[in-house]
Structures are given as C-alpha cells and as structure tokens.
C-alpha positions, -999 to +999 in steps of 0.1 A: -394-769+671-385-739+679-399-714+698-424-694+680-446-665+693-477-649+681-466-615+676-435-598+686-458-572+704-466-603+729-433-623+732-449-646+761-480-660+740-480-688+725-505-716+707-516-747+721-507-763+691-465-756+697-474-766+728-490-802+714-466-809+693-429-799+714-434-795+753-404-781+751-421-750+734-438-747+768-404-751+787-384-729+771-409-700+768-409-703+811-373-702+818-373-667+792-404-654+802-412-671+836-451-663+819-467-678+789-500-676+778-508-706+760-538-698+731-566-717+714-580-701+691-584-665+704-591-671+732-568-679+764-563-716+770-543-707+804-511-691+825-480-711+827-457-697+857-424-706+864-422-704+904-390-699+907-384-669+876-382-644+903-353-665+922-337-681+888-333-641+879-318-627+907-291-658+906-283-649+872-278-605+881-258-622+911-236-642+891-230-611+868-218-584+884-193-610+909-178-615+872-172-577+872-162-568+902-136-597+893-125-585+863-125-546+872-102-555+904-084-576+878-077-546+852-083-514+864-080-480+847-048-464+847-039-429+858-046-403+832-072-428+809-103-419+800-123-444+822-155-467+803-180-444+822-165-411+806-165-421+773-194-437+769-211-400+783-189-385+753-199-402+723-238-394+736-229-358+736-210-361+698-238-380+688-268-356+701-248-334+683-266-313+646-236-320+636-233-360+635-276-360+632-265-344+594-244-368+589-256-397+596-296-398+596-304-389+563 
C-alpha cells in the first residue's frame, strides 16, 4: 500500500486504517519523517517515533558531503571559467529584474 497522508500540510499524519491494512506504511513514514502521528477518526491515537532518525539523517548528510567533496577534487574549475556559485548569483540577480518578470510572469 502507498503512503497517503491525511493532508498535504501535515504529511506525517496517517490514519489507523492505513496502518491496519499495511504496517509497512508506518515504517516508510517513520523512515521519511522520524515522527508520525496516527489518527483514529479526528482524534490522535498515538505518536510513533524513530529514536535513531536523527543519527540516520546525520549519516546521510555526511555521505552526501563526502561525495560532493570527492567530486570537487575530481572536477576542478578551470582558470577563467565562472564557478557554479558565481553563475547562481548572476542568474538569481537576472531573475529579479523587472524585464525578466515582465517576460515570464503573466
């Protein structure tokens, strides 16, 4: 069964009916959010909490940073080329201009 939250504003809230039909829905939600509120009707039945969520999150971030660092060592920027940060700043400033808004936001 797919994870269907009660509303898009509260993605970590699911119904007890979903949990009864498939317990994997609760485990998937816990892996994604760390804390899940289970409702029975309009009342809160219980809060499920993954105690290792923050540790898992930190590990994922560490792995991503290590991957990014290895990529920057492998693909160094060449002299005279614009860095990604400079390009991003330039594009952001270009999008803030009145001419850009006139062309793209109608």
